[in-house]
C-alpha positions as CSV (number, residue, x, y, z in Angstrom):
1,M,118.0,90.3,152.9
2,W,114.4,91.6,152.6
3,T,115.3,94.7,150.7
4,E,118.7,94.2,149.0
5,E,119.5,92.0,146.0
6,K,122.5,90.6,147.9
7,A,122.9,91.3,151.6
8,T,126.2,91.8,153.4
9,F,126.6,92.2,157.1
10,Q,129.4,92.0,159.5
11,G,128.6,91.9,163.2
12,K,130.1,90.9,166.5
13,Y,128.9,87.2,166.3
14,F,128.4,86.5,162.6
15,T,129.0,87.7,159.1
16,I,127.0,87.5,156.0
17,D,128.5,88.1,152.5
18,G,126.3,88.3,149.4
19,A,123.3,86.4,150.9
20,I,120.3,86.1,148.6
21,N,116.7,85.9,149.7
22,S,114.3,85.3,146.9
23,P,111.5,85.9,146.6
24,K,111.3,89.0,148.7
25,P,108.5,89.5,151.2
26,I,105.4,91.3,149.9
27,Q,104.8,93.1,153.3
28,K,106.2,96.6,153.5
29,P,108.4,97.5,155.2
30,H,108.8,93.9,156.3
31,P,106.8,90.8,157.4
32,P,105.4,91.2,160.9
33,I,107.9,90.3,163.6
34,I,106.5,87.8,166.1
35,I,108.4,87.2,169.3
36,G,107.4,84.2,171.4
37,G,108.1,83.9,175.0
38,S,106.6,84.9,178.4
39,G,109.5,85.8,180.6
40,E,108.4,88.9,182.5
41,K,111.7,90.6,183.2
42,L,113.3,90.5,179.8
43,M,111.2,88.8,177.1
44,L,108.0,90.8,177.5
45,K,110.1,94.0,177.4
46,V,111.7,92.9,174.2
47,V,108.2,92.2,172.8
48,A,107.0,95.6,173.8
49,Q,110.0,97.3,172.3
50,L,110.5,95.4,169.0
51,A,107.6,93.0,168.1
52,D,104.6,93.5,165.9
53,R,103.1,90.3,167.4
54,S,103.5,88.5,170.7
55,N,103.1,84.8,171.4
56,L,103.1,83.7,174.9
57,G,103.4,80.0,174.2
58,V,101.5,76.8,174.9
59,S,101.6,76.4,178.7
60,V,100.1,79.7,179.9
61,T,96.6,79.8,181.4
62,I,94.1,82.5,180.5
63,D,94.7,84.3,183.7
64,E,98.5,84.3,183.0
65,C,97.7,85.6,179.5
66,V,95.7,88.5,180.9
67,R,98.4,89.4,183.4
68,K,101.3,89.1,180.9
69,Y,99.5,91.1,178.2
70,S,98.9,93.8,180.8
71,L,102.6,93.9,181.4
72,I,103.3,94.1,177.6
73,E,100.9,97.1,177.6
74,Q,102.8,98.8,180.4
75,Y,106.1,98.1,178.8
76,C,104.7,99.5,175.5
77,R,103.9,102.7,177.4
78,D,107.3,102.8,178.8
79,F,108.8,102.6,175.3
80,G,106.4,105.2,173.9
81,R,104.4,102.7,171.9
82,D,100.7,102.5,171.6
83,K,99.6,99.7,174.0
84,H,97.6,98.1,171.1
85,S,100.5,98.1,168.7
86,V,101.5,94.5,169.6
87,Q,99.0,92.0,168.2
88,R,98.2,89.1,170.6
89,T,98.7,85.5,169.4
90,L,98.7,82.4,171.3
91,C,99.7,78.8,170.7
92,R,97.1,76.3,171.9
93,E,96.9,72.6,171.9
94,V,93.4,71.5,171.0
95,Y,91.8,68.2,172.0
96,V,88.3,68.0,170.6
97,S,85.8,65.1,170.3
98,E,82.1,64.7,170.3
99,D,82.4,63.6,174.0
100,G,84.3,66.1,176.0
101,Q,85.4,63.5,178.6
102,S,87.0,61.5,175.8
103,A,88.9,64.6,174.8
104,R,90.1,65.2,178.3
105,S,91.2,61.6,178.7
106,R,93.2,61.8,175.5
107,A,94.7,65.1,176.5
108,L,95.9,63.7,179.9
109,Q,97.7,60.9,178.1
110,S,100.1,63.5,176.7
111,K,100.6,65.5,179.9
112,P,104.3,66.2,180.6
113,S,105.4,64.9,184.0
114,D,106.8,68.3,185.0
115,L,103.4,70.0,184.6
116,S,100.6,69.6,187.1
117,E,97.3,68.3,185.8
118,K,95.6,71.5,186.7
119,A,98.1,73.7,184.8
120,F,98.1,71.3,181.8
121,L,94.3,71.3,181.5
122,E,93.9,75.0,182.0
123,S,96.5,75.8,179.3
124,R,94.8,73.7,176.6
125,V,91.5,73.9,174.7
126,I,89.8,70.6,175.6
127,G,86.2,69.4,175.2
128,D,83.4,68.8,172.8
129,P,83.0,71.4,170.0
130,D,80.8,73.7,172.1
131,E,83.2,73.6,175.0
132,C,86.1,74.4,172.7
133,V,84.2,77.4,171.1
134,R,83.5,78.7,174.6
135,Q,87.2,78.4,175.6
136,F,88.5,80.0,172.5
137,N,85.9,82.9,172.9
138,E,87.1,83.3,176.5
139,Y,90.7,83.9,175.3
140,V,89.3,86.4,172.7
141,E,87.2,88.3,175.3
142,K,89.3,88.2,178.4
143,A,92.8,88.3,176.9
144,E,92.0,90.0,173.6
145,V,93.8,87.3,171.6
146,G,93.5,88.0,167.9
147,Y,95.3,85.0,166.4
148,F,95.7,81.4,167.4
149,M,98.4,79.0,166.3
150,L,96.8,75.5,166.8
151,R,98.4,72.1,167.4
152,V,96.1,69.1,167.4
153,P,98.3,66.4,168.9
154,D,95.9,63.6,168.0
155,A,95.4,64.8,164.4
156,T,96.4,61.4,162.9
157,E,92.9,60.3,163.9
158,L,91.5,62.9,161.4
159,E,88.2,63.2,163.4
160,P,89.6,65.9,165.7
161,I,90.6,67.9,162.7
162,R,87.2,67.5,161.0
163,L,85.4,68.6,164.2
164,L,87.7,71.6,164.6
165,A,87.2,72.6,161.0
166,R,83.5,72.0,160.9
167,E,82.1,72.8,164.3
168,V,84.6,75.0,166.1
169,L,86.5,77.3,163.8
170,P,83.4,78.6,161.9
171,K,81.9,79.8,165.2
172,L,84.9,81.9,166.2
173,P,85.1,85.7,165.6
174,E,87.2,86.6,162.5
């Protein structure tokens, strides 16, 4: 569908007959393939074999990121790929406020019951703008994350978005 005017495919589980995709992607040979997941036995191997980008998801801590990206590098070598051929992306929930304690309190209000407080807090970016910049930079430096996909759960308040846009993002490496 990315290269043909009308695509036809017949496979074991589905069939496509004359599917149209317009407009076509501008990236050549195709848009980057991002695979999300952090399962170490299968998913990270699929990432190493097929993905252009990896996304470990929202609930992994920085230490888990470092360990899982190390596994991806090993799997890349196993598949004969350059260990840096898979770009690192990460979903992060961001809770930011002028007062870091207020951000932490708001974050804890949305903690899922099946996740410990420690695991929840360590897998989010939470604090005042300077704390958030420090946390993002830690992901960049320790885990070599190149792209972040951000979710701001309390964005309806607008102030967290303003703080993020004005005081956090401009201070991060490009």
